[in-house]
C-alpha positions, 0 to 999 in steps of 0.5 A: 441553520447552515454554514459556509466552510471555508477550504485551504487545499496545499499541492495542486497536482493531479488529486489537488487540482481533481479536488479543486474542479470538484469544489467549484463543481459542487459546493453544496455536495455535504449532507445538511445544507452546509456549502464549501467554499475555495479560498486559498489554495498553494503549490510548489510552482505558481504559473503551472497551468492547473485545468482549475479556474483560480481565479478569486482564490487566494494563492499562499507563497508557503503551506504553513502560512495557508494551513495558519490563516483564519479566513481557512476552516478546514485545511486539506493537505495533498503535497506528499512526504513524510517529512518537511513542508507537508508534516509542519502545515498538518501540525500548524493547521491541528494545532489551531484546532483545525480539523486536517484532511490528508492523501499523505500516507507517509506522513500518517505511517511515520508520524501518524501517533504523534498527530493523533495525540495533537489532534485529540489534544486541541479538538481537531479531526485528522482524517486520511482515507485518500491515504489508502486505496484512493476512492476504495474505502478501505479506511473506513471499512476498518474505522467505523464499519468494523469497529464492532468486530475483531480484525483476525488479518488484512492482505491485498494489491495496495500499489497500482504501479506494481500492479501494472508492470506484473500484469504486463510482463504476463501479459507481453512477455517483457521484461520488467526493465521494458514494461517499467519504462512504459509504465513512466510513459503512460504517467503509472510510474515516476521518474525516479520509481523507487518509493513504487517498486521497491514496496515502500509504497504499500508498506506505508498503506499496509501500516496504516491499515494495520493500524486501524485493524489492530488497534495500535499506533503506526510502526513503520519500521517495524514493516518487512518490504521487498519490491518487484525488481527482482521479479524476472520473467521466468518467474511470472512463466513457471508460475503460471505453469504451476496456476500461479499468478505473481502480484506484490501483496501487503498484508499484516496478520494480529495476535497478542504479541504484536503484528506482522506487517509484510510487503513481498511478491507472492503467488496466487492461485489463478482463479482467487480474486487478487489475481484476477485483479489486474492493471492498476487495480487495487483490491483488498481482503479483511478477516474479522471474527465475526464477519468472516472475510470481505473483499473490495476492489477499485481504482487506487489512484488518480485524479477522481478517486482519490480526490472523492475519497478526500471529498468524503472525509469533508462530508464527514468533518462537515456532518460533525463525525468525530472518532479516535484517530486509530479507534482509541485514544492515543495515549493507549497507543503503542506502536504495534511491534513484529512478530517473530521470523520463526512463523509458518508461512503456507508454502513457498516457490523456489526457483532455480538455475542449474547445469544439465549434470547428473545427480543435480536433483539428489543433491537439491533434494539432500539440501531440502531435507538438511533444512527440514524441508519437503517438496509439494510439487516440482516442475523442470523446463528444459532449454534448448541449446542451452546447458541450464535448466530452469527447475521450481519447487513449491513447497510443503509448509515450513517456517521461514528460516527453513526456507532461508536454510534450504536455499543457502543450502541449495546455493551452495551446490556446485551444479547451481549457477545462481542464488535461488529465488525464493516467493511466498505462496500467499495464503488464501 
């Protein structure tokens, strides 16, 4: 027998507005003959235009009231943020045994274990496909599609704002600050862009994916996070001259000891799929022991793609799909520990700015040798009418500690006018 599901939506921003329109246009989208009806909404500003018809839909002044309403069968959280009303409302709904669908990656990254345990105790289900890569089904691929495999690593581009900025810096030869200002005008970046350009948004997402991939609890505190604010136009130019493109790469690799979870700029060969994913696109590689390497790419944000991911989770709830939130019972989940910094990296890009003085190259070579780092390739670009010369080195594989030591030794050379810039070369 078919059933009508009464939906409550907390948060009516870009995604919330898109979801409301979708639910009203396609009430019977879910399989099995069940229908959905939007019965309640809440947001910070009741009078703000939404671009959706909310007549006949009850307005709730607080998300907690909406989550606890007996008129709501399924609670949708699109507020955002790891704490405050978003966390309280999701917790309230799960305590009542109500299924919850959220697009809140910060909440899942920070409190995923706690929420998973609560959902299991009350028999509720918790879904968060829209929290990572918008409409690209990365969460479903790891939680459902690869349940029969052992994931070795995941890596990709998980923040469209950073990808847009780096793409435009290369295309237009403009500085980070200039392109960031454009991204803010176009709505790709917030007035305070720190969460995006600082790498934290991508870190929330890769932490969630790592938990799904390696069967642990999200552990945001263990993630190493570096943003793109320090990437200069000269780095992009020199990397391109060497056959690379700089991308903000989020990656995680598992082992018996734990997981390495990191977000940082990295060089990717120009012919690599991640280098070809430009603009605001997201892209992800997943490597499994049995299936090999899988690649997905698509729009990682926006009203349409993210609302579609929320709708897919609603359809799963209606279909009665029940899986452990992170692939195994919450009682078995432990936060994934980080690995030591003596791990090997493939190669590193070192960009130096030096005075054009005799003996400088020899001093750099000596500093590298002292740190146990050898050179794979070398590029020098003279600058007319300047006493400063940019030099870029690609090293052979080395440990991160050795690269850091090399940077410290080089920075002490009198002819080096600023601390060298170090960027990893991504594993491909």
